[in-house]
MIGU-563525 format. One record per residue: residue number from 1; y, z, x of N, C-alpha, C, CB in turn. Coordinates in steps of 0.05 Angstrom, whole numbers. Glycine has a CB too. Layout:
! residues N
 pos   n.yy   n.zz   n.xx  ca.yy  ca.zz  ca.xx   c.yy   c.zz   c.xx  cb.yy  cb.zz  cb.xx
 NUM      Y      Z      X      Y      Z      X      Y      Z      X      Y      Z      X
...
! end
This chain:
! residues 54
 pos   n.yy   n.zz   n.xx  ca.yy  ca.zz  ca.xx   c.yy   c.zz   c.xx  cb.yy  cb.zz  cb.xx
   1    165   -525  -2307    151   -546  -2311    146   -551  -2345    127   -542  -2294
   2    151   -576  -2352    155   -587  -2374    128   -607  -2376    182   -600  -2374
   3    119   -603  -2394     92   -621  -2396     98   -650  -2422     62   -595  -2410
   4     90   -667  -2419     86   -690  -2431     60   -698  -2442     93   -707  -2416
   5     59   -701  -2460     36   -711  -2477     35   -748  -2476     41   -697  -2513
   6     17   -755  -2456      6   -796  -2455    -15   -791  -2475    -13   -816  -2416
   7    -24   -817  -2472    -44   -833  -2490    -58   -844  -2462    -28   -860  -2515
   8    -85   -844  -2459    -96   -859  -2437   -100   -891  -2448   -125   -844  -2428
   9    -84   -907  -2436    -83   -930  -2443    -95   -954  -2425    -60   -933  -2448
  10   -108   -942  -2399   -118   -962  -2387   -140   -949  -2369    -97   -978  -2372
  11   -159   -958  -2351   -177   -955  -2341   -171   -929  -2317   -186   -982  -2335
  12   -144   -925  -2304   -131   -909  -2287   -121   -883  -2307   -106   -926  -2271
  13   -119   -886  -2325   -110   -861  -2337   -140   -848  -2349    -84   -866  -2362
  14   -158   -864  -2360   -178   -853  -2363   -198   -839  -2335   -188   -871  -2379
  15   -200   -849  -2320   -210   -842  -2299   -194   -811  -2287   -208   -868  -2281
  16   -177   -810  -2298   -159   -781  -2287   -164   -760  -2303   -125   -784  -2288
  17   -179   -774  -2332   -193   -748  -2347   -218   -742  -2341   -194   -749  -2375
  18   -228   -755  -2329   -258   -751  -2310   -262   -713  -2312   -253   -766  -2265
  19   -245   -708  -2287   -255   -684  -2284   -253   -659  -2308   -243   -678  -2261
  20   -233   -666  -2324   -241   -639  -2352   -266   -655  -2359   -212   -634  -2389
  21   -267   -676  -2377   -284   -685  -2387   -311   -683  -2381   -279   -703  -2389
  22   -315   -674  -2352   -341   -666  -2337   -349   -642  -2351   -337   -660  -2305
  23   -333   -629  -2345   -334   -591  -2357   -346   -598  -2382   -298   -569  -2363
  24   -326   -613  -2399   -323   -611  -2433   -355   -629  -2448   -284   -632  -2445
  25   -357   -655  -2429   -391   -661  -2436   -406   -668  -2419   -398   -681  -2452
  26   -419   -644  -2411   -436   -651  -2389   -462   -663  -2388   -439   -631  -2378
  27   -459   -680  -2413   -490   -702  -2425   -480   -736  -2408   -491   -708  -2478
  28   -460   -731  -2403   -440   -749  -2392   -450   -752  -2360   -406   -735  -2396
  29   -467   -766  -2353   -473   -753  -2326   -451   -773  -2303   -514   -755  -2319
  30   -432   -792  -2307   -423   -799  -2286   -395   -804  -2295   -437   -820  -2274
  31   -370   -815  -2279   -346   -827  -2287   -347   -852  -2301   -330   -831  -2266
  32   -369   -870  -2281   -377   -902  -2304   -383   -893  -2330   -408   -923  -2296
  33   -400   -874  -2330   -413   -883  -2352   -390   -866  -2371   -449   -876  -2355
  34   -370   -857  -2366   -354   -842  -2387   -328   -861  -2392   -345   -809  -2375
  35   -325   -879  -2374   -299   -897  -2372   -318   -922  -2401   -291   -915  -2325
  36   -347   -931  -2389   -359   -948  -2404   -362   -934  -2434   -385   -957  -2390
  37   -359   -913  -2441   -363   -896  -2462   -339   -907  -2475   -366   -865  -2456
  38   -317   -893  -2459   -283   -906  -2469   -281   -929  -2483   -262   -914  -2444
  39   -288   -955  -2468   -279   -974  -2476   -291   -992  -2499   -276   -985  -2458
  40   -321   -972  -2495   -330   -985  -2525   -318   -972  -2556   -365   -978  -2525
  41   -303   -944  -2545   -297   -928  -2563   -276   -940  -2581   -290   -905  -2552
  42   -251   -948  -2559   -231   -943  -2563   -231   -975  -2577   -213   -932  -2538
  43   -242   -993  -2577   -253  -1018  -2610   -251   -998  -2631   -296  -1034  -2611
  44   -262   -976  -2637   -260   -963  -2657   -246   -939  -2665   -277   -961  -2660
  45   -216   -940  -2654   -196   -922  -2656   -193   -896  -2645   -194   -920  -2677
  46   -218   -898  -2633   -220   -881  -2607   -194   -869  -2583   -238   -898  -2591
  47   -187   -850  -2584   -158   -843  -2563   -166   -823  -2550   -128   -834  -2576
  48   -161   -821  -2525   -159   -798  -2505   -126   -796  -2502   -175   -806  -2475
  49   -124   -758  -2503    -93   -758  -2499   -101   -730  -2476    -68   -750  -2535
  50    -80   -734  -2452    -69   -716  -2435    -50   -713  -2430    -74   -716  -2419
  51    -42   -683  -2420    -18   -678  -2410    -24   -678  -2387     -3   -657  -2417
  52     18   -680  -2381     31   -686  -2351     46   -678  -2344     39   -704  -2344
  53     45   -655  -2323     72   -637  -2325     91   -661  -2303     67   -596  -2310
  54    112   -644  -2304    133   -661  -2290    155   -642  -2282    144   -685  -2309
! end
C-alpha cells in the first residue's frame, strides 16, 4: 500500500479526521465542536494533514 499525505481542505475532509482527533484531543466533546474549531483556526493558518492509502 502506498500512502499519500493530504491537507484537509473542506469540512468533509475534516470530519474524516474526527475519529483520530477524538483520541488525541479528548477535551473536544463532539465532531461539530471539532469542525467549528477548525473553521476558526484555519484563518490563523492552522492546517490538518492526514494520510490516505491507495
